[in-house]
SEGUZA-640480 format. One record per residue (C-alpha): residue in one letter; residue number from 1; x, y, z negated. Coordinates in Angstrom, 3 decimals, padded with zeros to 6 digits, always signed. Layout:
<pts>
{pt a NUM {X Y Z}}
...
</pts>
This chain:
<pts>
{pt x 1 {-031.199 -002.265 +010.814}}
{pt x 2 {-030.824 +001.483 +011.303}}
{pt x 3 {-027.327 +002.822 +010.572}}
{pt x 4 {-027.003 +005.119 +007.610}}
{pt x 5 {-025.195 +008.428 +007.663}}
{pt x 6 {-023.479 +010.155 +004.797}}
{pt x 7 {-021.240 +013.172 +004.318}}
{pt x 8 {-019.763 +012.084 +001.011}}
{pt x 9 {-018.396 +008.584 +001.570}}
{pt x 10 {-014.612 +008.687 +001.659}}
{pt x 11 {-011.940 +006.053 +002.092}}
{pt x 12 {-008.294 +005.763 +002.994}}
{pt x 13 {-006.216 +003.261 +004.869}}
{pt x 14 {-004.071 +001.089 +002.606}}
{pt x 15 {-002.119 -000.593 +005.404}}
{pt x 16 {+001.160 +000.679 +006.824}}
{pt x 17 {+001.085 +003.866 +008.884}}
{pt x 18 {+001.852 +002.002 +012.112}}
{pt x 19 {-001.057 -000.400 +011.482}}
{pt x 20 {-003.705 +002.306 +011.028}}
{pt x 21 {-004.695 +002.644 +014.734}}
{pt x 22 {-005.544 -001.066 +014.942}}
{pt x 23 {-007.444 -000.946 +011.630}}
{pt x 24 {-009.386 +002.059 +012.947}}
{pt x 25 {-010.340 +000.110 +016.068}}
{pt x 26 {-011.509 -002.796 +013.906}}
{pt x 27 {-013.836 -000.469 +011.994}}
{pt x 28 {-015.159 +001.166 +015.164}}
{pt x 29 {-015.969 -002.185 +016.764}}
{pt x 30 {-018.035 -002.993 +013.669}}
{pt x 31 {-020.006 +000.214 +014.165}}
{pt x 32 {-018.362 +002.589 +011.673}}
{pt x 33 {-017.794 +006.216 +012.602}}
{pt x 34 {-015.469 +008.479 +010.651}}
{pt x 35 {-013.195 +011.477 +010.896}}
{pt x 36 {-009.769 +012.381 +009.562}}
{pt x 37 {-009.554 +014.266 +006.276}}
{pt x 38 {-006.519 +016.509 +006.820}}
{pt x 39 {-005.402 +016.805 +003.184}}
{pt x 40 {-003.969 +013.244 +003.232}}
{pt x 41 {-002.909 +011.424 +006.409}}
{pt x 42 {-004.594 +008.040 +005.697}}
{pt x 43 {-007.821 +009.627 +004.337}}
{pt x 44 {-011.065 +009.454 +006.293}}
{pt x 45 {-014.624 +010.710 +005.812}}
{pt x 46 {-017.364 +008.342 +006.862}}
{pt x 47 {-020.381 +009.646 +008.741}}
{pt x 48 {-021.934 +006.457 +010.119}}
{pt x 49 {-022.145 +003.254 +008.092}}
{pt x 50 {-024.161 +000.421 +009.727}}
{pt x 51 {-023.664 -001.727 +006.610}}
{pt x 52 {-021.708 -001.263 +003.350}}
{pt x 53 {-018.125 -000.303 +004.134}}
{pt x 54 {-016.823 -002.677 +001.476}}
{pt x 55 {-018.266 -005.592 +003.471}}
{pt x 56 {-016.341 -004.659 +006.614}}
{pt x 57 {-013.500 -006.832 +007.856}}
{pt x 58 {-011.072 -003.983 +007.190}}
{pt x 59 {-012.323 -003.955 +003.609}}
{pt x 60 {-012.093 -007.723 +003.218}}
{pt x 61 {-008.500 -007.869 +004.427}}
{pt x 62 {-007.365 -004.959 +002.236}}
{pt x 63 {-006.694 -002.566 +005.110}}
{pt x 64 {-008.798 +000.177 +003.496}}
{pt x 65 {-009.645 +001.361 -000.015}}
{pt x 66 {-012.929 +003.129 -000.778}}
{pt x 67 {-012.212 +006.124 -002.992}}
{pt x 68 {-013.674 +009.537 -003.753}}
{pt x 69 {-011.571 +012.133 -001.977}}
{pt x 70 {-011.019 +014.080 -005.213}}
{pt x 71 {-009.561 +010.924 -006.763}}
{pt x 72 {-006.902 +010.913 -004.035}}
{pt x 73 {-005.569 +014.299 -005.157}}
{pt x 74 {-003.308 +013.239 -008.094}}
{pt x 75 {-000.912 +011.096 -005.999}}
{pt x 76 {-000.897 +013.849 -003.368}}
{pt x 77 {+000.137 +016.302 -006.109}}
{pt x 78 {+002.866 +013.972 -007.410}}
{pt x 79 {+004.080 +013.375 -003.836}}
{pt x 80 {+006.909 +010.900 -004.522}}
{pt x 81 {+009.286 +010.418 -001.568}}
{pt x 82 {+009.907 +007.154 +000.260}}
{pt x 83 {+011.894 +004.775 -001.914}}
{pt x 84 {+010.938 +006.490 -005.186}}
{pt x 85 {+010.178 +004.659 -008.437}}
{pt x 86 {+006.877 +005.661 -010.048}}
{pt x 87 {+005.183 +004.833 -013.354}}
{pt x 88 {+001.371 +004.810 -013.396}}
{pt x 89 {+000.544 +004.748 -017.113}}
{pt x 90 {-003.210 +003.996 -016.903}}
{pt x 91 {-003.509 +002.077 -013.664}}
{pt x 92 {-006.750 +000.087 -013.301}}
{pt x 93 {-008.577 -000.368 -010.965}}
{pt x 94 {-005.588 +000.488 -008.780}}
{pt x 95 {-006.771 +003.385 -006.637}}
{pt x 96 {-003.854 +005.626 -007.571}}
{pt x 97 {-001.350 +002.774 -007.977}}
{pt x 98 {-002.025 +001.598 -004.436}}
{pt x 99 {-002.003 +005.136 -003.048}}
{pt x 100 {+001.350 +005.779 -004.724}}
{pt x 101 {+002.624 +002.495 -003.269}}
{pt x 102 {+001.647 +003.742 +000.199}}
{pt x 103 {+003.602 +006.938 -000.425}}
{pt x 104 {+006.819 +005.312 -001.708}}
{pt x 105 {+006.766 +002.583 +000.950}}
{pt x 106 {+008.133 -000.969 +000.780}}
{pt x 107 {+011.553 +000.114 -000.542}}
{pt x 108 {+010.080 +002.015 -003.491}}
{pt x 109 {+008.324 +000.632 -006.549}}
{pt x 110 {+005.245 +001.466 -008.596}}
{pt x 111 {+004.813 +000.085 -012.112}}
{pt x 112 {+001.126 +000.019 -013.012}}
{pt x 113 {+000.411 -000.300 -016.728}}
{pt x 114 {-003.072 -001.264 -017.920}}
{pt x 115 {-003.691 -001.915 -021.652}}
{pt x 116 {-006.983 -003.792 -021.130}}
{pt x 117 {-006.518 -007.461 -020.095}}
{pt x 118 {-009.897 -007.468 -018.337}}
{pt x 119 {-009.103 -004.324 -016.353}}
{pt x 120 {-005.585 -005.627 -015.705}}
{pt x 121 {-007.046 -008.648 -013.901}}
{pt x 122 {-009.059 -006.316 -011.675}}
{pt x 123 {-005.969 -004.211 -010.985}}
{pt x 124 {-003.930 -007.252 -009.986}}
{pt x 125 {-006.711 -008.573 -007.773}}
{pt x 126 {-006.978 -005.284 -005.886}}
{pt x 127 {-003.226 -005.015 -005.369}}
{pt x 128 {-003.131 -008.647 -004.206}}
{pt x 129 {-005.837 -008.046 -001.600}}
{pt x 130 {-003.877 -005.062 -000.254}}
{pt x 131 {-000.637 -007.065 -000.271}}
{pt x 132 {+001.443 -004.383 -001.995}}
{pt x 133 {+004.682 -006.192 -002.791}}
{pt x 134 {+006.254 -002.934 -004.031}}
{pt x 135 {+003.941 -002.952 -007.072}}
{pt x 136 {+004.423 -004.590 -010.462}}
{pt x 137 {+002.049 -004.575 -013.420}}
{pt x 138 {+002.131 -004.889 -017.186}}
{pt x 139 {-000.343 -004.870 -020.065}}
{pt x 140 {+000.934 -002.599 -022.830}}
{pt x 141 {-000.339 +000.226 -024.977}}
{pt x 142 {+000.395 +003.353 -022.980}}
{pt x 143 {+001.201 +005.307 -026.140}}
{pt x 144 {+004.273 +003.159 -026.807}}
{pt x 145 {+005.777 +001.540 -023.738}}
{pt x 146 {+008.938 -000.571 -024.213}}
{pt x 147 {+010.861 +001.494 -021.676}}
{pt x 148 {+014.067 +003.516 -022.190}}
{pt x 149 {+013.989 +007.256 -022.782}}
{pt x 150 {+014.376 +009.434 -019.695}}
{pt x 151 {+014.000 +006.533 -017.257}}
{pt x 152 {+011.433 +007.816 -014.727}}
{pt x 153 {+011.534 +010.632 -012.178}}
{pt x 154 {+007.830 +010.338 -011.304}}
{pt x 155 {+004.939 +009.586 -013.655}}
{pt x 156 {+001.214 +009.480 -012.931}}
{pt x 157 {-000.962 +009.941 -016.024}}
{pt x 158 {-004.693 +009.623 -015.444}}
{pt x 159 {-005.834 +008.881 -019.022}}
{pt x 160 {-009.233 +007.807 -020.345}}
{pt x 161 {-011.509 +010.848 -020.373}}
{pt x 162 {-015.142 +011.847 -020.860}}
{pt x 163 {-015.818 +011.570 -017.125}}
{pt x 164 {-018.055 +014.639 -016.941}}
{pt x 165 {-017.008 +015.094 -013.323}}
{pt x 166 {-018.838 +011.892 -012.349}}
{pt x 167 {-022.239 +013.255 -013.377}}
{pt x 168 {-023.791 +012.630 -009.944}}
{pt x 169 {-022.908 +008.942 -010.146}}
{pt x 170 {-023.436 +008.716 -013.931}}
{pt x 171 {-026.244 +011.167 -014.846}}
{pt x 172 {-026.074 +010.419 -018.603}}
{pt x 173 {-022.317 +010.820 -018.954}}
{pt x 174 {-022.515 +014.271 -020.582}}
{pt x 175 {-025.016 +012.984 -023.143}}
{pt x 176 {-022.883 +009.953 -023.983}}
{pt x 177 {-019.573 +011.824 -024.258}}
{pt x 178 {-020.108 +014.977 -026.269}}
{pt x 179 {-019.114 +016.691 -029.500}}
{pt x 180 {-017.213 +014.419 -031.884}}
{pt x 181 {-017.205 +011.460 -029.464}}
{pt x 182 {-014.694 +013.273 -027.260}}
{pt x 183 {-012.250 +013.941 -030.125}}
{pt x 184 {-010.657 +010.435 -030.048}}
{pt x 185 {-010.116 +010.802 -026.309}}
{pt x 186 {-008.344 +014.116 -026.822}}
{pt x 187 {-006.031 +012.552 -029.420}}
{pt x 188 {-005.273 +009.615 -027.104}}
{pt x 189 {-004.532 +011.947 -024.196}}
{pt x 190 {-002.014 +013.846 -026.318}}
{pt x 191 {-000.310 +010.648 -027.432}}
{pt x 192 {-000.029 +009.570 -023.795}}
{pt x 193 {+001.314 +012.976 -022.805}}
{pt x 194 {+003.928 +012.742 -025.553}}
{pt x 195 {+004.994 +009.288 -024.350}}
{pt x 196 {+005.158 +010.458 -020.739}}
{pt x 197 {+007.381 +013.362 -021.788}}
{pt x 198 {+009.720 +010.900 -023.535}}
{pt x 199 {+009.963 +008.730 -020.428}}
{pt x 200 {+010.533 +011.565 -017.951}}
{pt x 201 {+014.086 +012.221 -016.832}}
{pt x 202 {+015.323 +015.820 -016.870}}
{pt x 203 {+013.936 +017.407 -013.732}}
{pt x 204 {+011.324 +014.669 -013.479}}
{pt x 205 {+007.698 +015.327 -012.556}}
{pt x 206 {+004.445 +014.162 -014.118}}
{pt x 207 {+000.938 +014.658 -012.791}}
{pt x 208 {-001.780 +014.798 -015.443}}
{pt x 209 {-005.290 +014.281 -014.086}}
{pt x 210 {-008.819 +013.586 -015.296}}
{pt x 211 {-012.280 +013.200 -013.783}}
{pt x 212 {-013.826 +015.531 -016.351}}
{pt x 213 {-014.632 +019.250 -016.421}}
{pt x 214 {-014.043 +019.527 -020.177}}
{pt x 215 {-011.606 +022.359 -020.960}}
{pt x 216 {-010.423 +020.567 -024.128}}
{pt x 217 {-009.284 +017.583 -022.043}}
{pt x 218 {-007.883 +019.648 -019.205}}
{pt x 219 {-006.539 +023.184 -019.602}}
{pt x 220 {-005.881 +022.835 -023.326}}
{pt x 221 {-003.950 +019.611 -022.795}}
{pt x 222 {-001.741 +021.346 -020.241}}
{pt x 223 {-001.097 +024.148 -022.736}}
{pt x 224 {-000.258 +021.495 -025.356}}
{pt x 225 {+002.227 +019.884 -022.952}}
{pt x 226 {+003.944 +023.222 -022.465}}
{pt x 227 {+003.993 +024.417 -026.063}}
{pt x 228 {+004.603 +021.149 -027.917}}
{pt x 229 {+006.405 +018.980 -025.362}}
{pt x 230 {+008.440 +021.571 -023.494}}
{pt x 231 {+007.051 +020.711 -020.062}}
{pt x 232 {+006.693 +023.379 -017.389}}
{pt x 233 {+003.517 +023.805 -015.353}}
{pt x 234 {+004.266 +023.942 -011.628}}
{pt x 235 {+001.766 +025.710 -009.406}}
{pt x 236 {+000.205 +023.456 -006.784}}
{pt x 237 {-000.333 +024.798 -003.288}}
{pt x 238 {-003.872 +025.612 -002.242}}
{pt x 239 {-005.685 +022.579 -000.833}}
{pt x 240 {-007.900 +023.375 +002.183}}
{pt x 241 {-011.179 +021.495 +002.277}}
{pt x 242 {-011.725 +021.602 -001.489}}
{pt x 243 {-013.681 +024.166 -003.504}}
{pt x 244 {-010.976 +024.796 -006.106}}
{pt x 245 {-011.534 +026.841 -009.249}}
{pt x 246 {-008.864 +029.027 -010.885}}
{pt x 247 {-008.916 +028.530 -014.685}}
{pt x 248 {-007.719 +031.650 -016.468}}
{pt x 249 {-004.436 +031.078 -018.282}}
{pt x 250 {-003.798 +027.827 -016.405}}
{pt x 251 {-003.216 +029.041 -012.873}}
{pt x 252 {-001.795 +026.652 -010.301}}
{pt x 253 {-003.804 +023.559 -011.239}}
{pt x 254 {-006.412 +021.927 -009.016}}
{pt x 255 {-009.771 +022.215 -010.757}}
{pt x 256 {-012.878 +020.889 -009.007}}
{pt x 257 {-016.453 +021.083 -010.204}}
{pt x 258 {-018.776 +018.270 -009.081}}
{pt x 259 {-020.254 +019.042 -005.672}}
{pt x 260 {-023.308 +017.028 -004.710}}
{pt x 261 {-022.776 +015.025 -001.560}}
{pt x 262 {-019.086 +015.908 -001.411}}
{pt x 263 {-016.712 +015.290 -004.336}}
{pt x 264 {-016.780 +014.482 -008.013}}
{pt x 265 {-015.280 +016.849 -010.569}}
{pt x 266 {-011.538 +016.531 -011.059}}
{pt x 267 {-008.586 +018.230 -012.736}}
{pt x 268 {-004.973 +017.904 -011.580}}
{pt x 269 {-001.855 +019.514 -013.083}}
{pt x 270 {+001.790 +019.032 -012.114}}
{pt x 271 {+004.278 +019.235 -014.996}}
{pt x 272 {+008.067 +019.171 -014.849}}
{pt x 273 {+010.630 +018.357 -017.526}}
{pt x 274 {+013.326 +021.066 -017.581}}
{pt x 275 {+016.912 +020.214 -016.761}}
{pt x 276 {+018.798 +018.141 -014.234}}
{pt x 277 {+019.385 +014.401 -014.557}}
{pt x 278 {+023.138 +013.802 -014.603}}
{pt x 279 {+023.244 +010.186 -015.766}}
{pt x 280 {+022.164 +007.327 -013.475}}
{pt x 281 {+018.947 +005.467 -014.192}}
{pt x 282 {+019.361 +003.139 -017.190}}
{pt x 283 {+020.008 -000.433 -016.055}}
{pt x 284 {+018.720 -003.490 -017.852}}
{pt x 285 {+019.639 -007.153 -017.859}}
{pt x 286 {+018.031 -009.082 -015.037}}
{pt x 287 {+015.147 -011.246 -016.349}}
{pt x 288 {+015.879 -014.958 -016.422}}
{pt x 289 {+013.943 -016.740 -013.686}}
{pt x 290 {+013.310 -020.450 -013.469}}
{pt x 291 {+014.063 -020.267 -009.749}}
{pt x 292 {+014.097 -017.870 -006.825}}
{pt x 293 {+012.727 -019.222 -003.550}}
{pt x 294 {+015.400 -019.390 -000.874}}
{pt x 295 {+015.160 -017.640 +002.467}}
{pt x 296 {+015.106 -021.061 +004.154}}
{pt x 297 {+012.148 -022.235 +002.047}}
{pt x 298 {+010.185 -019.107 +002.838}}
{pt x 299 {+010.953 -019.228 +006.559}}
{pt x 300 {+009.714 -022.808 +006.579}}
{pt x 301 {+006.391 -021.411 +005.351}}
{pt x 302 {+006.347 -018.746 +008.061}}
{pt x 303 {+007.514 -015.817 +005.913}}
{pt x 304 {+010.517 -013.664 +006.757}}
{pt x 305 {+011.589 -012.406 +003.326}}
{pt x 306 {+013.806 -009.811 +005.004}}
{pt x 307 {+010.597 -007.906 +005.745}}
{pt x 308 {+010.057 -007.524 +001.991}}
{pt x 309 {+012.314 -005.545 -000.368}}
{pt x 310 {+011.839 -008.242 -002.992}}
{pt x 311 {+012.737 -011.737 -004.003}}
{pt x 312 {+010.072 -014.405 -004.456}}
{pt x 313 {+010.262 -016.016 -007.884}}
{pt x 314 {+008.703 -019.213 -009.224}}
{pt x 315 {+006.945 -018.914 -012.575}}
{pt x 316 {+005.570 -022.332 -013.398}}
{pt x 317 {+003.350 -023.097 -010.412}}
{pt x 318 {+002.909 -019.453 -009.384}}
{pt x 319 {+004.922 -017.436 -006.885}}
{pt x 320 {+005.383 -013.708 -007.428}}
{pt x 321 {+007.171 -010.935 -005.560}}
{pt x 322 {+010.018 -009.380 -007.539}}
{pt x 323 {+010.853 -005.931 -006.139}}
{pt x 324 {+014.602 -005.357 -006.113}}
{pt x 325 {+014.369 -002.138 -008.204}}
{pt x 326 {+012.323 -003.939 -010.868}}
{pt x 327 {+015.018 -006.562 -011.376}}
{pt x 328 {+017.573 -003.990 -012.489}}
{pt x 329 {+015.377 -001.335 -014.127}}
{pt x 330 {+012.566 -003.051 -016.040}}
{pt x 331 {+013.359 -004.689 -019.403}}
{pt x 332 {+012.334 -008.301 -019.851}}
{pt x 333 {+010.302 -007.568 -023.001}}
{pt x 334 {+007.954 -005.424 -020.901}}
{pt x 335 {+006.553 -008.750 -019.626}}
{pt x 336 {+005.915 -007.307 -016.195}}
{pt x 337 {+004.525 -009.289 -013.303}}
{pt x 338 {+005.080 -008.900 -009.575}}
{pt x 339 {+002.444 -009.372 -006.899}}
{pt x 340 {+000.951 -012.869 -006.679}}
{pt x 341 {+002.228 -014.570 -003.511}}
{pt x 342 {+001.005 -018.152 -003.833}}
{pt x 343 {+001.772 -021.349 -005.682}}
{pt x 344 {+003.820 -024.521 -005.546}}
{pt x 345 {+002.369 -027.907 -004.672}}
{pt x 346 {+002.760 -031.162 -006.544}}
{pt x 347 {+006.029 -031.900 -004.790}}
{pt x 348 {+007.359 -028.396 -005.362}}
{pt x 349 {+006.697 -027.159 -001.826}}
{pt x 350 {+005.647 -023.538 -001.413}}
{pt x 351 {+002.054 -022.680 -000.558}}
{pt x 352 {+001.634 -019.031 +000.303}}
{pt x 353 {-001.598 -017.256 -000.544}}
{pt x 354 {-003.923 -016.682 +002.447}}
{pt x 355 {-003.650 -012.985 +001.543}}
{pt x 356 {+000.055 -012.811 +002.422}}
{pt x 357 {+000.110 -010.810 +005.675}}
{pt x 358 {+003.889 -010.727 +006.090}}
{pt x 359 {+005.070 -012.071 +009.428}}
{pt x 360 {+007.710 -014.692 +010.020}}
{pt x 361 {+008.822 -017.487 +012.315}}
{pt x 362 {+005.833 -019.792 +011.787}}
{pt x 363 {+002.870 -020.504 +014.081}}
{pt x 364 {+000.186 -017.882 +014.596}}
{pt x 365 {-003.295 -017.461 +016.039}}
{pt x 366 {-003.840 -014.307 +018.100}}
{pt x 367 {-007.391 -013.028 +018.524}}
{pt x 368 {-008.490 -009.875 +020.286}}
{pt x 369 {-011.375 -007.456 +020.663}}
{pt x 370 {-015.024 -007.990 +019.805}}
{pt x 371 {-014.952 -011.721 +020.498}}
{pt x 372 {-011.993 -012.080 +018.164}}
{pt x 373 {-013.881 -010.283 +015.388}}
{pt x 374 {-016.817 -012.657 +015.861}}
{pt x 375 {-014.508 -015.634 +015.418}}
{pt x 376 {-012.979 -014.091 +012.294}}
{pt x 377 {-016.429 -013.481 +010.807}}
{pt x 378 {-017.218 -017.129 +011.461}}
{pt x 379 {-014.052 -018.221 +009.671}}
{pt x 380 {-015.000 -016.161 +006.623}}
{pt x 381 {-018.426 -017.847 +006.623}}
{pt x 382 {-016.824 -021.292 +006.411}}
{pt x 383 {-016.575 -022.197 +010.081}}
{pt x 384 {-013.392 -023.671 +011.532}}
{pt x 385 {-011.442 -023.279 +014.763}}
{pt x 386 {-009.464 -025.772 +016.783}}
{pt x 387 {-005.753 -025.324 +016.142}}
{pt x 388 {-003.848 -024.271 +019.286}}
{pt x 389 {-001.630 -026.929 +020.846}}
{pt x 390 {+001.382 -024.785 +019.923}}
{pt x 391 {+000.778 -025.437 +016.208}}
{pt x 392 {+003.141 -028.204 +014.988}}
{pt x 393 {+001.496 -031.376 +013.696}}
{pt x 394 {+003.019 -030.905 +010.233}}
{pt x 395 {+002.025 -027.216 +009.899}}
{pt x 396 {+000.062 -026.348 +006.758}}
{pt x 397 {-000.784 -022.736 +007.618}}
{pt x 398 {-001.099 -020.393 +010.585}}
{pt x 399 {-000.779 -016.598 +010.531}}
{pt x 400 {-004.013 -014.972 +011.736}}
{pt x 401 {-003.546 -011.836 +013.849}}
{pt x 402 {-006.081 -009.542 +015.501}}
{pt x 403 {-004.825 -007.216 +018.231}}
{pt x 404 {-001.329 -008.099 +016.925}}
{pt x 405 {-002.224 -006.945 +013.382}}
{pt x 406 {-001.487 -009.682 +010.780}}
{pt x 407 {-004.507 -010.335 +008.549}}
{pt x 408 {-003.678 -013.418 +006.496}}
{pt x 409 {-003.013 -017.132 +006.638}}
{pt x 410 {-005.367 -019.892 +007.777}}
{pt x 411 {-005.049 -023.400 +006.383}}
{pt x 412 {-004.582 -026.300 +008.799}}
{pt x 413 {-006.644 -029.423 +008.101}}
{pt x 414 {-007.065 -032.224 +010.634}}
{pt x 415 {-006.025 -029.894 +013.461}}
{pt x 416 {-008.692 -027.384 +012.420}}
{pt x 417 {-008.070 -023.874 +011.105}}
{pt x 418 {-010.024 -022.675 +008.071}}
{pt x 419 {-009.993 -019.689 +005.710}}
{pt x 420 {-009.750 -020.804 +002.089}}
{pt x 421 {-008.577 -018.970 -001.025}}
{pt x 422 {-008.835 -022.010 -003.293}}
</pts>
C-alpha cells in the first residue's frame, strides 16, 4: 500500500513530556513522518501516513490525540500553570480537557463537565485511554453547576455553536445552522457565559471559544461578556503559523477563517474577572467513600500510588482515581467521578485496568525496537507470549514496557501473557 501524504493532519502527544521522544520513535518505526508545530510543544503536523494514524500503536495506547491544530488554541490561550485547577464546562469528547490536563500536570486537576450522558461516556473513555488521573468528570447542566461562587481561577468554555468553521469537513453545516436555528445557541452561550462569570474568582481567567465564524456567536458574545458581566477582554499575543483575522471592535482575539488543507475556522477570546482574590478557595466536606485502597494493596498489584497525586477509591466493584484537590474542593452533590482504574474481584482483590500505565514494584515485560513492536501488535491481535521466568507464579498481571516506556498491563494466564480489556 502506498503511503499517503497530507499537509492538514495534526495531532499532539498526550503522554508526559519526558515520554515524547520514545513515543515519537514508536510512530517513526511504524512509518509515520511528522514535524513539530512550534505554537504548542507537543503538537505535530503529519506529512506521511502509511495507514490511519488512529490505528497506530501510539494511538491505541493513548500516547497521542488526533486534533485539528486550531482546536488546540483555546487551552494555549488559557495557559494554566502546573498544579492549577481548571473547569472545562463543555468537555466532550475530551480534546481540550486532556490538553488542559497535560498543561497542569499530575499535581493539578481538570474538572470536565458534559451534560449529555452519551457524550459523557465518550469523554470518560478517551480520558481513560490516555490515563489522565488528574481529571474528573461530571454530568450537569452547564448553565447551573452546583459549585460555589468564585471558586475557579481558570475556566475553559467551548459551548455548543453553529460550527460554521468546520465547513470543509461538514459541507452542509451553514445550511443546517442558519437564521432562527442559531438563536437558541446564542441564548445558551450567554447563559453559560453568565455561569462562568459567577464561578470565576476575582482575577480569574476564562477562555471563550467556538468553531464557528458567526459574528453573533463570537464578537457579540465577547461584547456581551464585557457590558453585561463585567469581564475584561485581554489581548492575546500574535500566534505565528496561523492566518489570524482582526475583527474591528474586538481586537486581541484569535479569529481564524477556514483554510482548506490547513485549519478549520475558530474563535478564541481570553476574558478576565476584575479584582484580586483575597480569600482562599472554598473548601467542601470530603465525600464519604466506602473504602480507599491502601498503599500496600496497590503495591501488591504493581502500582506505586506515590507516583499519582490521588487516592484510589472503591465504588462498588469499580476503582477510581480521586485527585487530592478534588477531595477538598468539589462538593459531593456534584456527583463527580475520577478516572476509572479497574475493579475488584469476587474476593475483594484489586484488578487494575490494562490501561493503567503507572509503574510500580511488580513484574514487567521489556520489549524493544521493531521486533518488540511486532510482538505488541501480535498481543493486540489475540496472540500470547510466554511469561518470563522472573514473573512470580501467583502474578495476575505484568507491566508491558517498550523501550522503557510503560504501555499497559498484560494478564497472566497459565504462564502466558495476553492483552485483554474484559
